[in-house]
C-alpha positions in Angstrom: 0.0 0.0 0.0 2.8 2.4 0.9 4.5 1.6 -2.4 1.3 2.5 -4.3 1.0 5.8 -2.4 4.7 6.6 -3.1 4.2 5.9 -6.9 1.1 8.0 -7.0 2.9 10.9 -5.2 5.8 10.7 -7.7 3.5 10.6 -10.6 1.6 13.6 -9.3 4.8 15.6 -8.8 5.9 14.7 -12.3 2.6 15.8 -13.8 2.6 19.1 -11.8 6.2 19.7 -12.9 5.4 19.1 -16.6 2.3 21.3 -16.4 4.4 24.1 -14.8 7.0 23.8 -17.6 4.3 23.9 -20.2 2.7 27.0 -18.6 6.1 28.7 -18.4 6.8 28.0 -22.0 3.5 29.7 -22.8 5.2 32.9 -21.9 6.9 32.5 -25.3 4.4 34.0 -27.7 3.7 32.1 -30.9 4.4 34.0 -34.1 4.8 33.2 -37.8 7.2 35.1 -40.1 6.0 34.9 -43.7 8.0 36.1 -46.7 7.3 35.4 -50.4 5.2 32.3 -49.5 7.7 30.9 -47.1 6.9 30.5 -43.4 9.2 30.5 -40.4 7.5 29.7 -37.1 9.1 31.3 -34.0 8.4 31.8 -30.3 9.3 35.1 -28.7 9.8 36.0 -25.0 9.6 39.6 -24.0 11.2 41.1 -20.8 9.0 41.5 -17.8 7.7 45.1 -17.7 8.4 45.4 -21.4 8.7 49.1 -22.3 8.8 50.2 -25.9 10.5 53.4 -24.8 13.6 51.4 -23.9 15.8 49.2 -26.1 16.7 45.6 -25.3 19.3 43.0 -26.3 18.0 40.4 -28.7 19.0 36.7 -28.5 18.3 34.3 -31.4 18.6 30.6 -30.4 18.8 27.8 -33.0 17.6 24.3 -32.1 18.9 21.0 -33.2 17.7 18.6 -35.9 15.3 16.7 -33.5 13.2 19.8 -32.9 12.5 20.6 -36.6 8.9 20.9 -37.7 6.0 23.3 -37.9 4.2 22.8 -34.6 6.0 26.0 -33.2 6.6 24.1 -29.9 9.4 21.6 -30.3 12.1 24.2 -30.6 11.5 25.1 -26.9 12.5 21.7 -25.6 16.1 22.6 -24.9 17.2 25.9 -23.4 14.0 27.9 -23.2 13.6 27.4 -19.5 16.9 29.2 -18.9 15.4 32.5 -19.9 12.3 32.0 -17.8 14.2 32.0 -14.5 13.4 35.0 -12.3 17.1 35.8 -11.8 17.8 35.7 -15.5 14.8 37.9 -16.3 15.9 40.3 -13.6 19.6 40.4 -14.5 19.4 40.2 -18.3 16.1 41.7 -19.5 16.1 40.9 -23.2 14.0 39.7 -26.2 14.6 36.0 -26.8 13.6 34.3 -30.0 13.4 30.6 -30.8 12.7 30.1 -34.5 11.8 26.6 -35.8 13.4 25.1 -38.9 11.1 23.1 -41.2 11.4 19.3 -41.1 13.2 18.7 -44.4 15.6 21.7 -44.1 18.6 22.8 -42.0 20.2 25.8 -40.3 23.5 24.8 -42.0 24.9 23.5 -45.3 27.0 20.6 -43.9 26.9 17.2 -45.6 27.7 13.9 -43.9 29.0 10.5 -44.8 30.0 7.5 -42.8 33.6 6.2 -42.5 35.3 3.5 -40.4 35.8 6.3 -37.8 32.1 7.1 -37.7 30.2 10.1 -39.0 32.1 12.6 -41.0 30.9 16.2 -41.5 31.8 18.2 -44.6 31.4 21.9 -43.9 31.5 24.4 -46.8 34.2 27.1 -46.9 32.1 29.5 -49.0 28.7 31.0 -48.2 26.2 28.6 -49.9 22.6 29.2 -50.7 20.3 28.3 -47.8 16.7 29.5 -48.0 16.1 28.8 -44.3 19.0 31.1 -43.3 17.8 33.7 -45.8 14.4 33.6 -44.0 16.1 33.8 -40.6 18.0 36.9 -41.7 14.7 38.4 -43.0 13.1 37.7 -39.6 16.1 39.3 -37.8 15.6 42.4 -40.0 11.9 42.5 -39.2 12.5 42.2 -35.5 15.0 45.0 -35.6 12.6 47.2 -37.6 9.6 46.6 -35.5 10.8 46.1 -31.9 13.0 48.2 -29.6 16.1 46.2 -30.3 19.5 47.5 -29.4 21.5 47.0 -32.6 24.7 46.8 -30.7 23.6 43.9 -28.5 22.3 41.2 -30.8 23.4 37.7 -29.8 23.3 34.2 -31.3 23.4 30.7 -30.0 22.5 27.1 -31.0 23.0 23.5 -30.4 24.0 20.6 -32.7 22.5 21.5 -36.1 21.9 24.9 -34.6 25.5 25.1 -33.4 26.6 24.6 -37.0 24.0 27.1 -38.0 25.4 29.6 -35.5 28.8 29.4 -37.2 27.2 29.8 -40.7 25.1 32.8 -39.6 28.3 34.4 -38.2 30.0 33.7 -41.4 27.1 35.2 -43.4 26.8 38.2 -41.0 30.3 38.9 -39.6 29.4 42.4 -38.4 25.9 41.8 -36.9 26.3 39.9 -33.7 28.0 41.2 -30.5 28.8 37.6 -29.3 27.7 34.0 -29.8 27.9 30.5 -28.4 27.9 27.2 -30.2 27.1 23.9 -28.6 28.2 20.5 -30.1 28.5 22.0 -33.5 31.2 22.7 -36.0 32.3 24.5 -39.2 35.0 24.7 -41.7 38.1 26.1 -40.0 38.8 28.1 -43.2 36.0 30.5 -42.2 37.8 31.5 -39.1 39.4 34.6 -40.7 35.9 36.0 -41.3 34.6 35.6 -37.7 37.7 35.8 -35.5 36.8 39.2 -34.2 33.5 38.0 -32.7 33.5 36.8 -29.1 32.6 33.1 -29.3 32.2 30.5 -26.6 32.2 26.9 -27.9 31.0 23.9 -26.0 31.2 20.1 -26.6 31.1 16.8 -24.9 34.2 14.7 -25.3 32.2 11.5 -25.6 29.9 12.9 -28.3 29.5 10.2 -31.0 26.9 12.1 -33.0 28.9 15.2 -33.7 32.6 14.4 -32.9 34.2 17.1 -30.6 37.1 17.5 -33.0 34.9 19.8 -35.1 34.6 22.3 -32.2 38.2 21.8 -31.3 39.3 22.6 -34.9 37.2 25.8 -35.0 38.6 26.9 -31.7 42.2 26.2 -32.7 41.7 28.0 -36.0 40.3 31.1 -34.3 43.0 31.2 -31.6 45.7 30.9 -34.3 44.2 34.1 -35.7 44.2 35.8 -32.3 40.4 35.3 -32.3 38.1 35.8 -29.3 37.3 32.1 -28.9 36.7 30.2 -25.6 36.4 26.4 -25.6 34.8 24.2 -22.9 34.9 20.5 -23.3 33.0 18.2 -20.9 35.0 15.0 -20.3 32.0 12.8 -19.4 29.3 14.4 -21.7 28.0 12.9 -24.9 25.9 14.7 -27.5 23.7 16.1 -24.7 26.4 18.7 -23.8 23.8 21.4 -23.8 22.5 20.3 -20.4 25.8 21.2 -18.8 26.2 24.3 -21.0 22.9 25.8 -19.8 24.1 25.3 -16.2 27.2 27.3 -16.8 26.9 30.2 -14.3 29.1 32.5 -16.5 27.4 31.9 -19.8 24.9 34.7 -19.8 27.0 37.2 -17.9 29.7 36.6 -20.5 27.3 36.8 -23.4 25.4 39.9 -22.4 28.7 41.7 -21.4 29.5 42.2 -25.1 28.4 44.9 -27.5 29.4 45.9 -31.0 32.1 48.5 -31.0 31.5 51.7 -33.0 
């Protein structure tokens, strides 16, 4: 009998917790950005006591491949809770946007193939056509035009596919973002010369067998060799889910929001 009561209590706690998370995520308003017949769903979180007479930092976060779709919900699975915390909202009032990539598309132009060493990623050196990133750039323009965004404090982050997309967006827009962070991603080290002036914090799990950590290491090394503003954090026991540890980093947001574009 006691075991049944304990199980019921645990289930109740779990249900309440899930309901609370869902309610909190409801603070992210559902929006659709439509351009030339293409649609990009996104969720947007405004600061508490939002005041259009002020300007605010803007953070764009790019999800991984598992959260693609058109439900305008899945992209909030990883990371959205961080910006709902009372302390974060108090210390870093900002506009936070989670766009959602369509199921059959990507935030990046990497191709993959398998070898005896596992999955191999091939990252382009040049800026390739990518309609999803075009749409994302249009969304960013729209947000800047219609919201009180501080143009000197626009930030970018992403994980896995979105981590790769973070590098590509920086490459495509080298003078737009004040700082960025990329989790378990990667890029072609040859683009380092175009983004080495951007403060960048790179994270990866050393046991990641989905996106090998060497891709983050190579990017960091290339940036450091060019006297770039790159930081690298490797988690020895983490696998692909290195974002869990990243979102617990106490210095991530203070570091990110401390940067602004120089005149």
